[in-house]
C-alpha positions as CSV (number, residue, x, y, z in Angstrom):
1,M,-2.6,101.0,211.0
2,T,-0.2,101.2,208.2
3,R,3.5,100.8,209.6
4,P,5.9,103.4,208.9
5,L,8.3,103.1,205.9
6,F,11.4,102.7,207.8
7,S,9.5,99.7,209.8
8,R,8.5,98.2,206.7
9,L,11.8,98.2,205.0
10,W,13.5,96.9,208.1
11,I,11.0,93.7,208.0
12,Y,11.9,93.5,204.4
13,Q,15.5,93.3,204.6
14,S,15.1,90.9,207.4
15,E,13.1,88.5,205.2
16,R,14.7,89.2,201.7
17,F,18.2,90.7,202.2
18,P,19.1,89.9,205.9
19,L,21.9,92.3,206.6
20,K,23.2,90.6,209.6
21,K,24.2,87.5,207.2
22,T,24.8,89.4,204.1
23,A,26.9,92.2,205.2
24,P,29.6,90.2,206.9
25,L,29.8,87.7,203.9
26,L,30.2,90.6,201.6
27,A,32.7,92.3,203.6
28,V,34.8,89.2,203.6
29,F,34.1,88.6,200.0
30,S,35.0,92.0,198.7
31,A,38.2,92.4,201.0
32,A,39.4,88.9,200.0
33,S,38.8,89.8,196.5
34,I,41.1,93.0,196.7
35,G,43.9,91.2,198.9
36,V,44.3,88.1,196.7
37,S,44.4,90.2,193.7
38,A,47.2,92.2,195.4
39,Q,49.2,88.9,196.6
40,L,48.8,87.1,193.6
41,A,50.6,90.1,191.7
42,G,53.1,90.8,194.5
43,R,52.0,94.1,195.1
44,P,51.2,96.0,198.5
45,L,47.4,96.3,199.7
46,P,45.9,99.3,198.3
47,H,44.9,102.3,200.5
48,W,41.7,101.3,202.8
49,T,39.2,103.4,200.8
50,A,39.7,100.4,198.2
51,F,38.3,98.2,200.4
52,L,35.2,100.5,201.5
53,T,34.7,100.8,197.8
54,G,34.7,97.1,197.5
55,F,32.1,96.8,200.1
56,L,29.9,99.2,199.1
57,V,29.7,98.1,195.4
58,A,29.3,94.3,196.7
59,M,26.4,95.4,198.8
60,A,24.9,97.3,196.0
61,L,25.3,94.7,193.3
62,F,23.8,91.9,195.4
63,F,20.8,94.0,196.5
64,Q,20.2,94.7,192.8
65,L,20.3,90.8,192.3
66,R,17.6,90.7,194.8
67,V,15.7,93.4,193.1
68,C,16.0,91.7,189.9
69,D,14.8,88.5,191.2
70,E,11.6,90.4,193.0
71,Y,10.8,91.7,189.3
72,K,11.3,88.4,187.5
73,D,9.7,86.1,190.0
74,L,6.6,88.5,191.1
75,E,4.0,86.5,189.3
76,D,5.3,83.0,190.7
77,D,5.3,84.7,194.1
78,R,1.7,85.6,193.8
79,A,0.8,82.3,192.8
80,Y,3.0,80.3,195.2
81,R,4.5,82.5,197.8
82,P,1.9,85.0,198.8
83,D,3.4,85.5,202.1
84,R,6.5,87.2,200.7
85,P,6.8,90.8,201.6
86,I,5.6,92.3,198.1
87,P,3.0,89.9,197.4
88,R,1.3,90.5,200.7
89,G,1.7,94.2,200.5
90,L,4.2,95.0,203.0
91,V,6.4,97.0,200.4
92,S,5.7,97.8,196.6
93,L,7.7,96.6,193.8
94,K,7.9,100.1,192.5
95,L,9.5,101.1,195.8
96,I,12.3,98.5,195.8
97,I,13.0,98.9,192.3
98,G,13.5,102.8,193.0
99,L,15.9,101.5,196.0
100,G,17.8,99.3,193.5
101,L,18.2,102.3,191.1
102,T,19.3,104.4,193.7
103,S,21.8,101.8,194.9
104,A,22.9,101.6,191.1
105,A,23.8,105.4,191.1
106,M,25.6,105.0,194.2
107,A,27.8,102.3,192.9
108,T,28.6,104.3,190.0
109,L,29.5,107.4,191.8
110,V,31.7,105.1,194.2
111,V,33.4,103.4,191.3
112,W,34.0,106.5,189.4
113,L,35.4,108.2,192.6
114,W,37.9,105.2,192.8
115,S,38.9,104.7,189.2
116,P,36.7,105.7,186.1
117,K,38.3,102.9,184.2
118,L,36.3,100.6,186.5
119,L,33.0,101.7,185.2
120,W,33.1,99.4,181.9
121,L,33.5,96.4,184.4
122,L,30.3,97.7,186.1
123,A,28.5,98.1,183.0
124,F,29.6,94.5,182.2
125,V,28.2,93.3,185.6
126,W,25.0,95.2,184.8
127,L,24.7,93.7,181.1
128,W,24.8,90.1,182.5
129,L,22.3,91.0,185.1
130,A,20.0,92.5,182.6
131,L,20.3,89.2,180.5
132,M,19.9,87.1,183.5
133,T,16.4,89.0,184.6
134,A,15.4,88.5,180.9
135,E,16.1,84.8,181.3
136,F,18.5,85.1,178.1
137,G,15.2,85.5,176.1
138,V,14.7,81.7,176.3
139,P,12.7,81.4,180.0
140,E,10.8,78.2,179.1
141,W,14.2,76.5,177.6
142,L,16.2,77.4,180.5
143,K,13.7,76.1,183.0
144,A,13.5,72.8,181.1
145,H,17.3,72.8,181.6
146,P,18.1,73.4,185.3
147,V,21.9,72.9,184.8
148,L,22.1,75.3,182.3
149,Y,20.0,77.6,184.2
150,L,22.2,77.4,187.3
151,L,25.4,77.9,185.3
152,S,24.3,80.7,183.2
153,H,23.0,82.8,186.6
154,M,26.1,81.9,188.5
155,A,28.2,83.1,185.7
156,I,27.6,86.7,187.5
157,M,29.6,85.7,190.3
158,P,33.1,85.8,188.8
159,I,31.8,88.9,186.8
160,I,31.3,90.6,189.9
161,D,34.6,89.4,191.2
162,L,36.3,90.4,188.4
163,L,35.1,94.3,189.4
164,L,35.8,93.7,192.6
165,T,39.5,92.7,192.1
166,G,39.7,95.1,189.4
167,I,39.4,97.8,192.3
168,E,43.0,96.6,192.9
169,W,44.5,95.7,189.7
170,M,42.8,98.2,187.3
171,P,44.9,101.0,188.8
172,A,48.1,98.8,188.6
173,G,47.5,98.1,185.0
174,Q,47.0,94.5,184.9
175,A,45.5,91.5,186.9
176,A,47.9,88.6,188.1
177,P,48.0,85.4,185.8
178,K,46.7,83.0,188.1
179,L,43.8,85.4,189.3
180,W,41.5,83.2,187.2
181,L,41.8,80.3,190.2
182,F,40.1,83.1,192.3
183,L,37.4,83.9,189.9
184,A,36.6,80.2,189.2
185,L,36.4,79.7,193.1
186,S,33.7,82.5,193.2
187,F,31.8,80.7,190.4
188,V,31.8,77.6,192.0
189,N,31.1,79.1,195.3
190,G,28.0,80.7,193.6
191,C,26.9,77.0,192.9
192,V,27.3,76.0,196.3
193,L,25.1,78.9,197.9
194,E,22.4,78.5,195.3
195,I,22.2,74.8,195.5
196,G,22.4,74.8,199.5
197,R,19.8,77.0,199.6
198,K,17.6,75.0,197.5
199,L,17.8,71.5,199.1
200,W,14.6,71.5,201.2
201,A,13.0,69.1,203.1
202,P,9.9,67.2,201.6
203,E,7.7,68.8,204.1
204,N,8.8,72.3,203.0
205,E,8.5,71.8,199.1
206,I,6.0,74.1,197.5
207,M,4.0,73.4,194.3
208,G,5.4,75.6,191.5
209,V,8.5,76.5,193.3
210,D,11.5,74.9,191.9
211,T,14.0,73.3,194.0
212,Y,17.1,71.2,193.3
213,S,15.8,68.7,195.9
214,G,12.6,68.5,194.1
215,L,14.1,68.5,190.6
216,W,16.8,65.8,191.3
217,G,15.8,64.3,194.6
218,P,17.4,64.9,197.8
219,R,20.1,62.2,197.3
220,R,21.3,63.1,193.6
221,A,21.1,67.0,194.6
222,S,23.1,66.5,197.6
223,L,25.8,64.8,195.9
224,I,25.9,67.5,193.3
225,W,26.4,70.0,196.0
226,L,28.9,67.9,197.6
227,G,30.8,67.6,194.4
228,C,30.6,71.6,194.1
229,I,32.3,71.6,197.5
230,L,35.1,69.1,196.6
231,L,35.8,71.4,193.3
232,S,35.8,74.7,195.5
233,F,38.2,72.7,197.6
234,A,40.4,72.2,194.9
235,L,40.5,75.8,193.7
236,L,40.9,77.0,197.1
237,L,43.9,74.8,197.4
238,G,44.8,76.2,194.0
239,V,44.8,79.7,195.4
240,G,46.6,79.0,198.6
241,L,49.4,77.3,196.7
242,A,49.7,80.3,194.5
243,T,49.9,82.6,197.6
244,G,52.3,80.3,199.4
245,T,49.8,79.0,201.8
246,G,49.0,75.5,200.5
247,L,49.4,73.6,203.7
248,L,47.6,75.7,206.0
249,T,45.0,76.3,203.3
250,A,44.7,72.3,203.1
251,I,44.0,72.1,206.6
252,I,41.4,74.5,207.3
253,G,39.7,73.5,203.9
254,F,39.5,69.8,205.0
255,V,38.2,70.9,208.1
256,G,35.4,72.7,206.4
257,L,34.7,69.9,204.0
258,M,34.3,67.3,206.9
259,I,31.7,69.8,208.2
260,A,30.0,69.7,204.8
261,I,30.2,65.9,204.5
262,Y,28.6,65.4,208.2
263,S,25.7,68.0,207.3
264,I,25.0,66.2,204.1
265,R,24.7,62.7,205.9
266,S,22.5,64.3,208.5
267,Y,20.2,65.9,205.8
268,L,19.9,62.5,203.9
269,S,19.5,60.5,207.1
270,D,16.8,63.1,208.3
271,L,15.0,65.0,205.8
272,S,13.7,67.6,207.9
273,A,13.3,71.4,208.4
274,K,16.1,71.5,211.0
275,T,18.6,69.5,208.6
276,Q,17.5,71.6,205.7
277,N,18.2,74.9,207.6
278,R,21.7,73.6,208.9
279,L,22.5,72.8,205.2
280,D,21.9,76.3,204.0
281,T,23.8,77.5,207.1
282,V,26.7,75.2,206.2
283,A,26.7,76.5,202.5
284,G,27.1,80.0,203.7
285,L,29.9,79.2,206.1
286,W,31.8,77.3,203.8
287,V,31.8,80.2,201.2
288,F,32.7,82.6,204.2
289,L,35.7,80.2,205.1
290,C,37.0,80.0,201.4
291,Y,36.9,83.9,201.1
292,A,38.6,84.4,204.7
293,T,41.2,81.7,203.9
294,A,42.0,82.9,200.6
295,G,42.0,86.6,201.3
296,F,43.3,86.9,204.7
297,L,45.5,83.8,205.4
298,P,48.6,84.8,203.5
299,Y,48.7,88.1,205.4
300,V,48.1,86.3,208.7
301,S,51.1,84.0,208.0
302,E,53.2,86.5,207.0
303,A,52.7,88.3,210.3
304,F,54.0,85.3,212.1
């Protein structure tokens, strides 16, 4: 018996776009982007509808990232990961692409309602997303250069963040000069998430599926991931200093850094599914901590 469409879509989201994890992270990410933009420029927070706009746009864009991955990776999924929703026939690629296009129309409307000037930034995000999906026209070359592959694909993070911060600064006329610190933080945090979710236990490695633990070995990949955490910490501290919360930011960031170091040591001492999953979770929590600290700490400290 065929499951109802809603049931199949619910299973799909739980496996490929889990709302219980994605929605809170994107809510903090989008709200922090708007808050930091205002804080760095010395402007008051915009109307609450700006935050709703940011959240809806972020959800739509990150779903579109997933849709493009489904399209780009379909043949590999059929060959090496047939248990994924589309290869196993739970939902069709056509359906998921249709939902992606619907989300694009929704994002366009939401952005236009807030400020038509933002549409060119939205178009810039989609241009980069299209280039990513086409692997910049050199898929084999990029695959042979994993570092360039990572950097070129993670570049979409500050581009999305430029759009989200633009919800605040575009109507005001200009962005704060030090906004680049936050955009750079988004870029590095994208690397933290991407590498962190591809540090696998040897028992979970799949032939034909690229992981950073498989490409570089667990130890080297772990050190690179930890280097990204350290760079992210430095940028977070820079944002904190720029918003007048340097000491508190340093304390919070240091606690997060110690948790990351402990997780890496646990992973390297016991290369198992348990430590792999913990590392993936810690990567997400680190990014959540960064945005929550950068975006909300200045306002919390002002309140006290």
